[in-house]
Structures are given as structure tokens and as C-alpha cells.
C-alpha beads as a LAMMPS data file, in Angstrom:
LAMMPS data file: protein, C-alpha beads

84 atoms
83 bonds

1 atom types
1 bond types

-500.0 500.0 xlo xhi
-500.0 500.0 ylo yhi
-500.0 500.0 zlo zhi

Masses

1 110.0

Atoms # bond

1 1 1 0.203 -0.173 -0.201
2 1 1 1.547 3.677 -1.098
3 1 1 1.190 6.053 1.637
4 1 1 -0.407 9.175 -0.167
5 1 1 0.667 13.338 0.308
6 1 1 -2.864 13.696 1.920
7 1 1 -1.615 10.501 4.937
8 1 1 1.589 12.866 5.116
9 1 1 -0.023 15.635 5.802
10 1 1 -2.001 14.282 8.729
11 1 1 0.603 13.408 10.775
12 1 1 2.775 16.051 12.871
13 1 1 5.445 17.689 11.154
14 1 1 8.670 15.725 10.664
15 1 1 7.251 12.777 11.116
16 1 1 7.343 10.185 8.401
17 1 1 4.290 7.452 8.698
18 1 1 5.384 3.788 9.033
19 1 1 3.357 1.322 6.047
20 1 1 1.972 -1.844 7.083
21 1 1 4.716 -4.052 7.068
22 1 1 7.313 -1.443 8.237
23 1 1 5.054 -1.303 11.362
24 1 1 5.215 -5.721 10.640
25 1 1 8.988 -5.796 10.350
26 1 1 9.842 -3.524 13.806
27 1 1 7.344 -5.503 15.443
28 1 1 8.259 -9.056 14.054
29 1 1 5.231 -9.982 13.126
30 1 1 3.505 -10.888 9.853
31 1 1 1.747 -8.557 8.214
32 1 1 -1.672 -10.532 7.634
33 1 1 -1.091 -10.887 11.782
34 1 1 -1.119 -6.802 11.976
35 1 1 -4.332 -6.751 9.840
36 1 1 -6.324 -8.849 11.416
37 1 1 -4.853 -7.228 14.778
38 1 1 -6.197 -4.120 13.728
39 1 1 -9.385 -5.358 11.964
40 1 1 -10.219 -7.147 15.670
41 1 1 -9.081 -3.787 17.493
42 1 1 -6.290 -5.683 19.101
43 1 1 -3.165 -3.899 17.339
44 1 1 -1.476 -0.126 17.765
45 1 1 -3.283 2.481 16.606
46 1 1 -3.607 3.043 12.752
47 1 1 -4.429 5.815 10.380
48 1 1 -7.280 4.336 7.890
49 1 1 -7.475 6.894 4.828
50 1 1 -10.126 4.157 2.535
51 1 1 -7.119 1.265 1.734
52 1 1 -4.662 2.980 3.264
53 1 1 -3.176 1.976 6.681
54 1 1 -0.894 4.178 7.958
55 1 1 1.168 3.952 11.383
56 1 1 3.019 6.745 13.853
57 1 1 5.878 5.310 14.903
58 1 1 5.153 6.385 18.610
59 1 1 2.215 4.010 18.277
60 1 1 4.032 0.924 17.395
61 1 1 6.593 1.418 20.223
62 1 1 3.576 2.010 22.545
63 1 1 2.241 -1.142 21.554
64 1 1 5.614 -3.082 21.671
65 1 1 6.020 -1.456 25.364
66 1 1 2.604 -2.860 26.381
67 1 1 3.165 -6.333 25.381
68 1 1 6.971 -6.536 26.913
69 1 1 7.252 -10.171 29.034
70 1 1 9.270 -9.374 32.263
71 1 1 11.482 -12.466 32.558
72 1 1 10.841 -14.535 35.981
73 1 1 13.113 -14.556 38.388
74 1 1 14.412 -17.770 39.878
75 1 1 14.062 -17.911 43.493
76 1 1 16.745 -19.731 45.372
77 1 1 15.736 -22.193 47.372
78 1 1 15.633 -21.727 51.284
79 1 1 18.594 -23.638 53.253
80 1 1 17.739 -26.868 55.098
81 1 1 17.450 -26.247 58.640
82 1 1 16.881 -29.829 59.371
83 1 1 20.394 -31.316 58.693
84 1 1 22.270 -29.051 60.823

Bonds

1 1 1 2
2 1 2 3
3 1 3 4
4 1 4 5
5 1 5 6
6 1 6 7
7 1 7 8
8 1 8 9
9 1 9 10
10 1 10 11
11 1 11 12
12 1 12 13
13 1 13 14
14 1 14 15
15 1 15 16
16 1 16 17
17 1 17 18
18 1 18 19
19 1 19 20
20 1 20 21
21 1 21 22
22 1 22 23
23 1 23 24
24 1 24 25
25 1 25 26
26 1 26 27
27 1 27 28
28 1 28 29
29 1 29 30
30 1 30 31
31 1 31 32
32 1 32 33
33 1 33 34
34 1 34 35
35 1 35 36
36 1 36 37
37 1 37 38
38 1 38 39
39 1 39 40
40 1 40 41
41 1 41 42
42 1 42 43
43 1 43 44
44 1 44 45
45 1 45 46
46 1 46 47
47 1 47 48
48 1 48 49
49 1 49 50
50 1 50 51
51 1 51 52
52 1 52 53
53 1 53 54
54 1 54 55
55 1 55 56
56 1 56 57
57 1 57 58
58 1 58 59
59 1 59 60
60 1 60 61
61 1 61 62
62 1 62 63
63 1 63 64
64 1 64 65
65 1 65 66
66 1 66 67
67 1 67 68
68 1 68 69
69 1 69 70
70 1 70 71
71 1 71 72
72 1 72 73
73 1 73 74
74 1 74 75
75 1 75 76
76 1 76 77
77 1 77 78
78 1 78 79
79 1 79 80
80 1 80 81
81 1 81 82
82 1 82 83
83 1 83 84
């Protein structure tokens, strides 16, 4: 999908819109997943102008940050006081 000049004017000055494939690449998912997530209302915020879909970098980064999973911390076993 081509991002038209009209779409570029909708973004803040100096900010370039991301196409679907760019946003998918940055998130590490397929375009199909991103399209389905957007249709279900579960993907990052997007601008839709007819068939043209564009994402803001900040929205894609916020979506990624919201889906961050902290690693589990290993708990040290309690000392066994029976054998002392």
C-alpha cells in the first residue's frame, strides 16, 4: 500500500508515517497478523484512509512496550535446617 501525500499531511511535521509492512517488521510479526489485529481492535493505533493504512512510530513502540514480558526471577531454595 502506498502512503499518499494526503496521509503524510495528517502526521505531525517531521514525522514519517510507517506502512503496514514496516510496522510488522519492527514488531517482528507478519503483515497478516497486524491486519487481523487491527481489524479486531487489538493492534497498535492506526490511521486508515480508504485502503491506505499508516502507523505512527510512537504508536507502534507503545504497542510493543505494552506487550513486554518480564523474565521470571529464579527463587533460591530455602536452606535446610534439619541437617544442621
